[in-house]
C-alpha positions, 0 to 999 in steps of 0.5 A: 308061842312060849319060850322055855322060861328057864332058858329064856332067863339065862339067855337074856340075862347072862353076859354076851360072852357067856352064850350065843344060844338059839331059841326056835319059835315055831318048832324049828330048833336049828342044829347050830346057831346061825351066822349073823348076816353081814353088817350084824356081826360084832359082839355076840348077843345074849340070845338069837331067836329064830322064827319061821312063822307069823306067830313066832315073829310076834312072840319074838318081838314081845319077848325082845330084850336088849342084845337079842337077835331076831332072825326070820327064816325065808318065807312070808310073815304077816304085817302089822307087827309092833314093838315099843319102849325098848331101851337098848344100848350100843353094846347090846342093840336089838337086831332084826334080820333075815336068817338067810340074806340071800333069800330075805324074809318078806313082811306082807300086808297090814296097815304097817309092816312093822312099827317101832315106837320109843326105841333105841339102838335097833338094827334091821337088815335084809328084810322085804316089806310089801303090800302095806296099806299105810306105811311099809316101816314106821319108826317114831317117838310115840309123840313124845319128842323128849324121848326120841327114838335113836341110834336106828340102823336100816340096812338092805331093806326093800319096801315096795308097793305100799298104799297105793293111794294117798299119803302112804310112805315106804319108810316113815321116821318121826322124831328119830335121831342118830340114824342111818339108812344104807343100801335100801330100795324103795319102789312104788309108795303112796301116790301122795306119800314119800319113799322116806318121810322124816318129820323132826329127825336129826343127825341122820344119813341116807346113802347108797339107796335106790328110790323109784316110783313112776312118772304118773306119781305127780303128788309124791316125793322121794326123800323128804325131811321136814317138821324141824329136821336138821343135820341130815345127809342124803348121798350116793343114791339113785332117784328114778321118777321118784315123785314130783319132788325127788328130794323135798328138803323141807315141806309143809308140816302141821304145827303140832307135829314139829320136833322140838315142839314149837312152844319150846323152840329157840331161835328162828323156826324152819322146816329143815336146816343143814340138809346136805344132798351129795353124790346122787343121781336123778332121772326124771321127776318134776324137780329133783330138788325142792327147798321148802321152808329151809334155813340152809342146805347144800346140794353138791356133786349130783348128776341130774338128767332130764328133769320134767319141769325144773332143776330146783324149786324154792318155796315157802309153804309154812307161813306161821309166825317165826318161820324164816323165808326159805333161804341159804341154799347152795348149789355147786359142782352139779352136772345138769342135763336138760331138754329145751322143751322140758325146762321151765322158768330157767330151771328154777321155780321161785315161790313168794315169801322166799329169799332167792337172793340168799342162794349160791351157785358155783362150778355147775355144768349145765347142758341142753341135750337137744340145743347145747348152743342155747344152754347158757341162754336157757338157764336163768338163776337169781345170781351168777353161777361162779365158775359155771360151764354151759353146753358141754357134752358130758359123754355119758356111757349110755344115757337112754339106758339110764347109765349116767357114768362118764366116759374116760376123758369126759369134759364133765369130770370133776362135777356130778355124782362120780366126782364126790370126794370120798 
């Protein structure tokens, strides 16, 4: 699919204020420049490329330059697309989105729906990825941590039905820094994969998103941050049976995959450090939160309902020299509702090689839904929950239907997801 060369040169090289032209790939020239989808407005780009078929989609990626906007018309596009080594800027990011956000384009099939390698300042919005045999969306540094992919924004992305067997992820981020994942949905990923898997990622935010798998996915995770990941916030999102560990803070990473490379590592080694989990709602999962090989993490203002085994796990899976024992987790201002016959080990699973004495608990509300009078007895922690409360009915609006909002006057006001400060 060729682009008119004279127009292409002008469109890519003229300043953004000069022109916001639309090039149609696949004989679909639009009579007017499409409006940019919500969240992509701002400085006008050098060129907008409207595509309507898979060949046009591939050609647009091959021609992409800083400042371009690639707009996919409603329809289905074959997966397996890729883009590498695009160095955009804050003033001229690459934007990829659906032409009509109300009828988002679908990228279907392929080993990976879309792979971006060694890119920066890229925004992707309002697309559906489904039916990939590997990962739905893959963004990485090409195995060269010194040139990390950076300043990546994912908005209103839906990923569903990938895998379905094995270590297949909805969204895979390897060596990505300064990123945001906003208002996304991931449903039914690989049986041993993650909805979002981060390896060696830094300075990222995942918020206002939904992750739902199924109670049978006992080897999967929801969101995972490992391999030297740090300074990540996971907030205001919803996890419904999102794998055995709904959020795996840390994990088990092959030593060759850490970022930065372990031979250049300064200071104590860790799988994850300074990961904040706040304002989220969890339904089901064996353990909503797992701290695995961490060096500090804060879990606060979350609502946790009916975990199948534990509320928390503290584990050490990476045992190589120089790694800290899992330590420094803080669990505070959370609302936890459990059933007596579902809770194991007092709600906390502690593995060997960890430092449970370093954990802190404060101001949490713990309630056994079927035996509230036993709530304090059933919760066993390695240290006192300072200011913790036990056995109070949180008065959810409709817990059986999954509505965990609180009724007016609830004694649980001040804790849980609704109480997260702005």
